[in-house]
N, C-alpha and C positions, 0 to 999 in steps of 0.2 A: 574453541567449541567444535573444531573439525573432528578431532577424536574426543568426543564429549565425555570428559572425566568429571563426574559430579562434584567431587571434593575440590578438584583443581579449579573448576569453573566458579564455584562458590567463593573460593579464596581470591581469585582474580577480580571478581566483581566487587568484593568487599574492599579490595585494595584500590580499585579504580574509581568507584562511585562514591560520591560524598554521602555521608549518613543522612543528610537532609535533602538529598536530591529529589526533585519532583519527577515522577515517572508516570507517563500517560500511555495507556494501553487501549486497544480497541474493545468495543462491546463484545462480551459481557463483563470484561474485567473492569475494575474500578481504578481510580487514580491511586498510586502507591508512593510511599516515601521510603527511600533508602534501599540498599542492596539486599538485605536479608528478606524483607517483605517481597521484593521483586522476585527473588529466586524461589521462595516458598510458594507464592501464589501463582506464578507463571511457569517456572521450569520444572518444579517437582512433579506436578501432574503430567506434564508433557513427557518427561523422562519415563514415567510409569507406563504411558501409552506407547512410547517409542524407546525401548531399552537400548537400542543401538543408534540413538539419535546422533545426527551430525549436522553441522552447519556449513554451508558453502556460500561464500560471498563472491559475487561477480562484479559488484560495484563497491569500491571504497574510495570516497573522495571527500574533500573538506575545503573550507574557505571561510572568509570573513564576510559578514553581512554589513549592510549600510548602517545597522544599529551598533556596529563594532563588536558583535558577538561572534564567537568562533564555534562553528559546527562541523561535525563529521557525519556524512551520510553513508549508510551501508544498505545494499540490496542483495538479495540472494534467496536461498531456500533452506529451510529446515527439512530434513528427510530422514527416513528410517523405516523399519518394519512396524506397521500399525497393528499392534497385538492386543490392545485394551481400549475400551471406549474412552473418549476424551470429550468433555463438554457434551456428553450424550450422543456424540457421533459414533455410530457403530464401527468397531474395528474390522479391518479387511483381511488381516493376515499377510498382506502384501506390502511391498515398498510403496510409500506414499510421500508426498511432498507438500510443503506449505510455504508460499512466498512470503518474505518479510521485507519491509522498508523500515529501517531504524535510524533515527537521527539523534545525535548526541551533542549537547552543548557543553563546552569545556571552559573552565576557569581555573587557572593556575594548575594545570595538568590533572584536574579532577573533573569527572562528569557531574554536572550540577542539574542537568535536565535531560530527560529522554522522552522523545515522542516516537512511538512505534505502532505500526500497523502490521498485523499478521492476517494473511488471507485465509481466514477460517472457513468461509464458504467453499474455497478450493478443496478442502478436505471433505466437506459434505458431498460435493459432486463426485469425488473419487470413491466415496463410500456408497454411491448411488442413494444418497439420503437427502439431496437438496429439495426442500419442501416448497420452494417458491416458483415464480415464473421462470421459464428457460431463458438463457442468455440469447441476445441477438447476435453478438459477436462469437468468434471461435473460442472454445475452451480447450486449452492445451498447456503443456509444460512450458511456461514462459522462459525464453532463453536469456542469457546475458548478452552483453554488447557483441555485435557482429565483428567489431574491430579488435576484440580480445584484449582491450587495454583499460578495462574498467577499474582495476586496482591502480589508481593514479599515483605515480611516484612523486616525491618531493624533489626539490623545493617548490613551494607554491609560486606559480607565475601570475602575479597580480594583474598585469596588463592583459594577458591572454584570457584569464579567468573572467575579468570584468567585461571584456568584449563578448564572451559567450553569454554571460548573464544579461547584458543589455539586449542581445538578440532575442532571448526568450521573453524578457519583459516587454519589448516592443511588440512581439507576436501576440502576447496576451492582451496588450492594450488594443490591438486591432480586433482580436477575437471577441472581446466584450462589446464591440460596436454593433454586432448583430445579436438579436433582431431589433434592438431599441433604436438604432440609427440607420437601418436600411437592410437590404437583401444580403444574402451570403457574400456577395462580391466585396462588401466593405471590409471583410476580414483579410482580404488579399493573401489567402493562404499559400498560394504558389510562391509568394515572395519569401516565405519563411520555411516551408516544409519541402523536404526532398520528395520527388515523385514516387519513390519506392519506400516511403516512410512506413514504420510499423508503430501503431499505438497499442501498447500492452495494457489493457484495462484489467480491473479486478474480476475475479470469478463472480458471476452474476450479471456482468456486462460483457466481458470477453474482449477479444483482440480484433482490431480492424487494420487492414492493409491499404496504404495509400490514403489520399484525401477522401476519396469516395467511400472507402471502408470506414474511416473514422466518422464521417458525417452520417452515413446510413445506420451504422450499428451502435453509435453512441450519441453524437452531438444532436442530430435532428430530434430523436425522441426525448433527449434531455431538455432541449430548449422548448419543445412543444409543451412539456410538463411544467417547466420553470422558466418562463420567458423573462423574468426579472433578474436573471443571473447577472452578477457584476454590478448591481445597483446599490449594494450595501457595503462596498469595500471600505467606506470610512468607519465601519464598525468592527473591522478586523485588522490584524497586523500580519503581514507576510514577512518571511525570512528567506530571502534569496541568497544563495552563495554558489560560486562557480569554481571549478578546478580544471584548468586547461579546456578540453572540449566538452566537459560535463557541467551541468547546471542542476541544482536542486532547489526545491522550495518546501517550506514547512510553515505551519500555522495551526493553532488548535483553538477554535476552528479556523479554516481559511476560505470558507464559502458560506453564504447565507442567501436563501431564495425561498420562494413560495410555490408549493405544489398545487397546480390548478388544472384546468382543461380535462384531459382524459387520464391524468395521473402518470405515474412512472413505474416501470418494471412490474407492471401488473397490479400496483397498489392504487386503489381508488383515490381520486383527488380529495383532499381535505381542506384546501384553502389555507393550510397552515404554513407559517414561516418556519423553516428548519435550518439547522446548521449542518455543515459537513466538514469532516477532517480528511484531508488528502495529503499524502506525501508523494512527491513526484521527482523523477529524474529525466533529464533530456540529454541526448548525445548529439553534438554538432559535427557535421561532416561537410567539408567544402563550403562552409558558410550557410548551410541549411540544416534543419533538424531532421535527422535520419531515424532516430528511435526515441520513444517516449514511454517510460514505465510509470504507471499510475496505480496507486492503491487508495481506495476510498473506504471509509468505515461504513459499508453498506448495511451491516447488521444494526448499527446505531440509527441509520436513516429509517429503516423499517420500524424500529422501536419508537422513534419520534412520531411516526405516522400511525401508531397504534397497533403494530403487528410485532409480536414477539416470535421471532423465527425459531427460537429454541423450543417454545411450546408446540409449534407446528411440527418441528422435527420429531418430538416425542410422539405426537399423534400419528405421524406418517410411519413410524418405525416400531409401533407397539408389538407387531407380530414377529419382529426379528429377535434373534438371540443376541443379547447385548453383553455377554460375558467375555472373558479373556480368551484369546486364541492361543492354543498350545501347539507349537510346531516342533516335531521331533527331527533331529538331525539324521540324515542318511548315513549308514555305516557300510563301508566297503570291505 
């Protein structure tokens, strides 16, 4: 997919993905079965909008979960020249990028399940078409690992990988103690997080630097709106897997909580219990978490709370020309 050849990509997907594979995509896509439907519903429209589409993976890691499942996690960007509207997002005529986190479950060398999140709001923001509340965190082009080793080479180191996994699981266990079991100190964040950590949130939330940045631009408003975070974990299944210094988690969904108080991200509180799909990567450095990449299906969250972002997108952009952008090549 780096040199995105449409016929070759279709051929490789058909060869690798089981015909009955369950493919889960973000809102507004529906669940899909098999490689043909996956390509036609997801990639064909994307290629039309980005004829020079390319994919750049800066994390490729894999491992075995405690359920004895084998997953591979990939993180990176799709990018290209945005020349035609996609999902009613106006084209810009410029280079644009969309972060992806894509997780693949393998059985007997075939992909039997895909859980993927594409940061569609990131494209809305680049097109100056984001119709919702502004992000609290920084919106920018999310980088890959600072250590430049995100494409983890084999063989899989089980001992090292499980040690990394256990660190993240212990951190999350401490994290969910607040606010139900006490003040922020019960999370013991300095025990797990590097003082110069970066938390790379999805577009619509943004990025935070350090523990203070993470708490102020994401965690505090998140918990103010949904203080019952972590109280329904018996209703969901997490799939953790590690690969050397990298850890990933998937689950569909992997969060359940209730939106109350003043609401979240500018959405009025509904008192409604909602689910969230989040695909995360962590990078461990010197025994502490230095970087954390997080994608959440925010468009689905809005929809569960009664807000169709795409309807608002159309309203906000009625006066814009939504046709195809034609760029002529300079001739010397």
